[in-house]
N, C-alpha and C positions, 0 to 999 in steps of 0.2 A: 372279827368283823369285819365287812365290807363298811361301804357309807352306807349311814343309820337312814333308814325305810321309810318317809315318812308320805303318805297319798293323804290328797285334800279332797275331799268328802263335800256335800252338803246339799238342801233343794236348790230346787228351780231360780236362776233369780238373788240368789243368797250372794253372790260377789266373788265364790269360788277360783275364776280366771281372775280377777282383777289383785285378790291376795296373791294367786300366784304369781302374776308380774312384776308386784313389788318386792317378792322375796327374792327374785333372779334377777332385780334391777341392779346395775353396776354405774359407776361414772362412765363408763365405754358402754351402755346398754345393757338391754336382756341378757341374760349366756342361758340356754337351753338347747334341748332337743328331740325330737319328736320321735314315739315309736306309738305303732298303730293307732296313732290320731290322740295316745295320750301326750302329753307334755312333761320332758321332764329336765328338770335343774338340778346341779352342784354345787353344793355352797359349802365354803369352810368355815370351819367351826371356830369363832373365835377365843383364844384362851390369852390372856398375858402370860400370865406362867410361860407358855410356851416361845411365845415372840419375845419375851427376854430372854431365854433360855437361847433362842437365836444368836441375838445380840450379843453374847457370852462368848461362843462357838464358832461365828462365822462359817457355818458348815456350807459345803457347795449343794445341798440340798433341803430344805424346808418344806416339812411335809403336816399342817395341819392334820387334822381329822377333820369327814367331811359328812355332810348330810344331804340326801336325795329326795329334793319335793317332789312330787307327782301330781301335775292335776289330771283326775280322770275322768276321762271323756266317756261320759253315758250313751249308749244307742239314744240315738234322737227320736225311734217311733217306740221308745220302751216310757211309764213311768219311770218315778223312781224306785220302786219296794222291784218290779220288773231287771230293770238296769242292776240293781244288786247282785240279781241272779244268775244274770246273761253272762256279767264279769267275775263272776265266784271266784273262780279260777285267779285269774288277776289280780284281782284287791285281794287274797289267800297270801300273796308275795311281800303283803306291806311290814311291816313292825309295827308301825301303828299308824290311828287315823288321825286327822286334822279335819274336825268336823264345820267346817266357816255356816257361821248364824248369821243371820238380817240384824243388825242392832242398830237401823237406822232409819229414816223416815216414820210414814204412820199408815202405811199399808204393804205388802208384801208383791209380787211380781206377778199375780193372781188380782190383785186388786183388794183381796181383803184384808180385813186391821192386823197387823203388825203382831205378829205373837211369835217371839221368837224361846222362848219355852216350849210350847207347841209344834213348833217345827223343830228342836232339838228331839222332843219325844217321839215326833213320827220317823225322822231319824232313823235312830235308834233302835226301832220297832221294825224298821226297814231289815237292818242288817240283820236282828233275830229271826224273822219271817225267812230271811235267806238261807238263816243257820237249819231251821225248822225244816222249808223241803229238803236240804240234802238229808237230814236226818231222819226224815221218815221214810225216806229212798233206800236207805242204807238198813232199818231197822226192818221194812218189809224183807229185805234180800237175806237176811241175814235168817230170820223166822223160816222163810223156804227151804233154808240149808238146813234148820233144825228138824225142818217134816222130813227130810229128807235122811237123817241120821248124820248128819255133820253138824258137832258139836263145838266147836275150834272156835267158834264165835260168839258164843254165849257171854263169856267176860264181856268181850268190847259192847254186847247190847244191854247187860247192864248198864253199862255207863251211858251208852246211848239213851237208855229209855231214861235214865235219869237226867240229862242235856232236858230232853223232851219235855219233863213236866217243870226244869225250871222255866222255860221258854213260855210256855202256856200261865206257869205263873206269874209272867210279867218281868224275868230276870231277864238280865244280862249273862251269859255264859262266863264272862270272865270275874259273877262275884259269886259262881259258883265253885264251893270247896271242893278238890277231887285231890284226891292221893298221887304220888309223882309216875304212882304204873298206871292208873289210868288218866293219866293226863299222854302218857308212852302213845295206849292205845288209840287218842284219839287226834295226836298229834298231825296225822296226814290229810285231816279231813283240813286244817287251815281255817278253823271257823270264825265269823268275821267277827260274831259278839263275845266273842272270847279275847278279841286285840283290844289291848289298851286305845283311849279313846283322849283327845286334847279337842277342846274348846274354842273355837275362834269367832271373840263376838265380833262383827264387821262393821264399824262405829261410822259414823258420819264427820266431817270436817267440824261439826259445831262440838263434839263429842271426844278429841281424840285421846283424853284420859280412861274412858269408859266409866265417867261417871252420871252418865243420863239415867232415865226411867228402864229402857230397854234392855240395855246391860246390864243394870241393877238386877233385874225381873230375873235376866238367862244366869246371873250369877246365882243366885239362890238356889233356882231349879238344878245349876252343877256342882254347887254345895251337896244337895240331897241327894245325888244319883254319886255321889264321891268323884267326880268330873273337874280335871283344871281348866281353869278357865282365861283366856288373855284378850285384853280388848285390842284391835287390831283396825286401824284406819287407814285400808289401800291407796286411797290415791294420797294422802300424805307420807307415808311409808317408805311410798313408789319414788314420791320428791326426794326425800331424804338418801334413799339410797342412788341415787343418781348424784350425789353432791360428792366433792369430793372427799378423802375423810377427814382432813382438817376441817373442815366449813361444817360437817354435821353436828359437833357437841353445840353449838352457836343457835342453829334452826332446833336442835330437839329441844332446846333450853326456851326459848321461844313459846312451844308449844307444852311446857310443864313435862317434858318428858326427859327419864333420864338418860336412854338408851332406845338403840330403835325394836321395835316389834318384833324382827326375824331375830335377833341377838335372844331374847325376853324368849319365845317359840323353840329355838333349840335348846335352850336350858332349861327350860321345861319340858320339852320332850326327855330329857338324859334323864331327869327326874324322874318321871312317869315311867321311865322302862330299868328304871331302878341301874341305869349305866354311869362308869368313871371311868376316866383318861388316866393312861399312864406314859411316859417320856422316854423314847432313850436320846441319846446326844454324843455329839460326837463332831470331828469336823469335817468328815462323810454328809452326815445326816443329821438335822434335828427333827423327830419326829413324835406326833402323837397317834397313841391309839386306843381303841376304845375296849371297853371289856366289864359283861355285867359285873355288879356289886358281887362282893364275895366269892369270887373266882382265886384261886390259888396262883402262886409264882410258874408249875408246870403251862396252866392254862395261858398265860401270860407269855408263857416262853412260846408255845404253840401260835401265836397271834403273828409272832416276827417270823419263823422260821419254823415248821416240821420238825428239821431235825434238830433244833433246840431244847425241844419238849423232849423230843427220842432220847437226847443222852444230856441231858439235863443234870448240875453237881448242885450246883446252888444260884442266887441270882445276889448283886452286890446294888442295893439299893436307897435312896436317900431322897428325902422331898425337897421339891422343887424349889420351895420355898427357901430352906436350910443352903443347897448347892447355888444360888444366886445370891445369897448372901456369904458366903465362902469362897463363890466367882471358882472354884477349881474340887474339881475332887481330893485333888491332893489335900486341900485343905479341910475338906472335911474328914478323910483320913487319919489327919494330925488333930484334930477335934474330936477324934474317938465318933463321928456324927455316922460314918457310911458303916451301914450293916451288910452283915454275909445272912441271908436267909435260907433255908431248904424247902421242900417239896412242898409242906404245908403252910407257907405262909401268905395268907392273904393281902391282895393286894390293896392298897390304899390310891385313892383318888391325888392325883399330882405326883406318885412315887417316880423318879426318875432310876433303872432300870438297866442293869449290865448282866446280862445272861452267860453264864461259865458253864459250856457244856463240852463233854465229851467229841471229839471229829465223825 
């Protein structure tokens, strides 16, 4: 898996761009690139275990995992729902969405009374409606094929009709139980409401920890929808990110925050997507790799290089905290803590792995 791709979406005026600016801010200034009007910023995944391993091995290269944040630019001439439909193919490339919802002030960008739960509900509905439009077009096409005697699309039709019924009943496709085979039948559509959603409550300076009424109401709505939510005060987080690392802790403490919201967002994204990290270490390189939870050793080997998966013999593995305590692989081996695992071994978060493979 390359960089985890998290797309920022949200109602007009919710502060999506301000949140993105804070996420990509550094002491040297904001770091991002522009592609087709969309802004993309690559952020290193903070991991104290990896940093400690770097200090142990002093490698030539140090490569943390990465998250790519994308500030989605919706067409200026379209409403949000039309915007989702117009950008359907682009949005389908996201691993997950971060839905930015305004949770400060008394009124929204249109001058209406602030209603964070309502804004979230509307945003989720727009995603589903974009899917419904695509589903109905495909259903019509398959039915036309069936009328001509072409029946190979019938299994796909059955799945799409279930999806259509679910959306019309007010469900997101991520909440529809599908078999692995059925998921494969519709995987090419990259349905938007099938993707995981994290909710970012964009709070004001007077509520940096998200304890205010607007944030509380949104949190309750997220709990009912089964979504993770975190509070994010964009101006404050941008100010924190612009500070040197050694000055950030004191600034955070002044506002009652334990860590930057960017770190919490990345951790929440990993949790929502069931991702873990494993590490490879040595004098040449100390590196973090991102993997789906439940993946086996051969899959991990393939992340490093396809040849390692093809010629896999076994994996030499030890938990990062054990290697950090013992300092060297040799010490871990002498203590009987270095394990040799086969193809079926399920990689655990924090494993330090060396793959043994045929050339």
